[in-house]
C-alpha angles and dihedrals in degrees: 000000000000118000085234096057090123098037094060092049090047092052104041111012101078108135132104102268092190089073084090096048107106121175113243093029128104107277090208088072094052121107111260093025125104122183137192105260093219104039100027092225121142112260103167132034116187115175096159109162092001109170101168134110107228137160108183134171122199132171088242101027132041117170131141107223108184132133092246092053092049090050092059115028139358099257108271090212090071089073088063089067093094094180097046110138101165129038124177122167095155113154134156089201095058128090116208095163092130093048121129102223091203088073085076092067094078095061119129115284087227090067113126101166130040117177121176104160121169096354096131092247113182135183133041119328116236108250093201089070083094090065087076096109098211101037106131103157123047115178116176099153121158103018104125093176096056111105139170133081140261125255127254091220137033091048117161105252091206096060108124102158123053123170117174103155120152098010135108097235108134117235114194105209095194103050128082095273097086094036093054094056092094093156095046113134102159129039128172118180107161115154096359131144095256115182141188123198090353095302120121105239116153144043138054093262094060094063099210136114100230119116144192145201121240105273126239091245089082089069090076091062095094093155094052113132103164127036121178116179099147125140097033135104102261114152141174124059122316107263113249093235089067091063089050100055101126098214101037109135104153122043122169120170098148122147097031132109103256118153139188133046123331105245125228115267114241098207133041099229101108121125100159127031124173119169098150127140096033131104104260122151139181127054129329105264112252090223089073090067089057092060094103095184096048112136101170128039115172117167097149139126126048095359120119105212115165140197133054129314103255119231086226087080087080091068087075094090094167093056116134105165122035116177119165094147127141098031134106100260116152138185126061131315111263105250090217091071089082098061113013095098132026089200097062106118103162123044111171117169098148127133098038136103099262117153141188130053126320094254096176120140109191116201127217118271097035122146099222111147101158124040118171124168095153124149100025133112094258118155139182126050136324106264113248090214088081085085086076091062093089093164092055114131102164130034119178117177095149127140097029134110098253111156112200146109119271107290101240092171087076089074090080095061100110098203102036108136103159124042119175120178099147124145099021131110101261114153140184134046136323104232135206112271116277097193138051114268092013108187089342096150095043113129101162119039111175116172101144124145100032133113098253115143146175131068122311112256117235093225090060093066091042092060096052092095096158091057090054092071136045125231113228098192115091095220132133133239106254142164118259092237116113126191107183111257094358116110114266109250111258124205116242134197137177121224145133111278118187092342096311129100107246140173116217102207086187120029113221112223089226092067117114115175133167116185120174095152128142098027135105102259117154143189128044129322107258114248087230090076084088090072090071093086095157094062116124097174129032121178120178095151129138098029136103101262116155139188130046124332102258112252087212086078087080087069089068094089093165093060113125096168129033120177118178095149126140099027134107102261118153137190128040133328105263111248089222089075089070088071095062094106097178093052111126102160123041125170121177094150125141101025132111095259122149143185134050122331109241120242133214139061114018093351086074089064099056122094131208093281091072091062107026120127094041106106095190098056119099140177132056126007091022120079092231111090120215119243108227090337091303128114121243114260114279118249117239104280131216091242089059090048090051092051089049087056091061103259115148138196096278087090089064094049094051090052093232123167103257093175092113090053093047094046096209 
């Protein structure tokens, strides 16, 4: 059976199987029940995600399966199923906090699989569960109240799958327990109470700062195919014997404290490799490029890998996820990365020292959903072949040296949700849409710190349909790839959030951001901006916008951050802004605003920094008091002076810097 037997059930098999259970019918035909075809005896009981209240009696099957029963004891009737080989009562919705785990010891000696994931189990786990002679799969994940330890003797020598994530069961790495698991193929020990010499060392649940190296007992696991030790506190170098395990296909050590070079793999059996968020340095080992069946390669985050990206990487024709971000890689991007594999869905090379042009020529029919080359030294133009990436959801080319006009062709990407082009050398105008559903799925539009100019077209705001609604579900943008117990790959993005630079390692699907700051946009804000009711952050600062602040901004009731600073806005602050009850950050500074500052609700939380640089504003929190609720007369301004000198509006249309004329 597959090492991801449970993972597939856990991911996709969430429905109440007992809906098909009808009293008086053959239980062997019920969902979740498997019987021996000859004897009619129950051999498998799979109640994964069972949510039903049921009390059934059958000639061959008698089990009380109610919520109240599950909350107390594992049903004792299960022990009467003498031929039971598989038992799965995993359920995130159940609460077995009162369970007596020793009730598990009377299970059938024929049992081969026991899965009790997310049941709220508490208390000490019975060590003699390993006396079951045929038990080969033990899955106890997500039971944080389950304690105890495993024996150093009487261990089932047929056990091939062991999953203990998010429990407090102690695993002594240096005793005979690990070394006796001769048949072990799949081991997952994330967030466990891993110990050495009886001292708690590893795991988020132990709440300590001690750490450990991978012990030598792992060297005996010659049949090991899948090893998941991520999110612990392992340190030191990865022992060489780990790279020599002949059958190792899945290796996930991310989020630890490993150091040193990544050694060369001695066999070409890898399908999944994640060493991210450690402290490795040196080059990417060449043996990785010989793993012809490799589907996932993640070496990102806090590592300091150096050297160039070898063109040999394009030999990995089955690759689906390639993430080498946040390293110190240099050189150019291999052009072959754009067409070596139609299965590639994630390409993340951001936060390196890559140089040259983006010479990627994407072919039609590719599967790319996430492309990030941010924070490099890339130059030239944005390749128009990106239009062939019809599955693309996230495009991040921010913080480079790209010199181009605004890439209007991107509006035709039907699934694009996040577009980040900040801090480049883009120039020209943002035009009205030219195609149906232009940028209709866009949730994050971030083009700050470029040289874009001209007025904002009305049709542009009218096309941003995804920003017109808010998403209620707190889920993350992820790839569709799924690899058993491995974490699903979550999309990430860097941006300024409420005035602070922030990396969203996971992008919440509720996020709606429009950032056009630090460009040379002119004219008035279109009234249609009030249609973008899902917006949480709007930043139009450091431009040359004129006219009054649109009162339609008061319709954007989801706004948490509004920055209109360093523009040429005139008139009064719209009273409608007071009704933005979620507003945490407001910056209207350095404009030409006048009149009293409103009071009440969120406006009572903003200090003078939100309003400074507007000599016509008065009232709290500014030092200038209002006279009978009116602002003091404005002094002659430099802009009036410039107009008297005969300057006209053509300066605005040309996007020229009028700072010298305005004087401030």
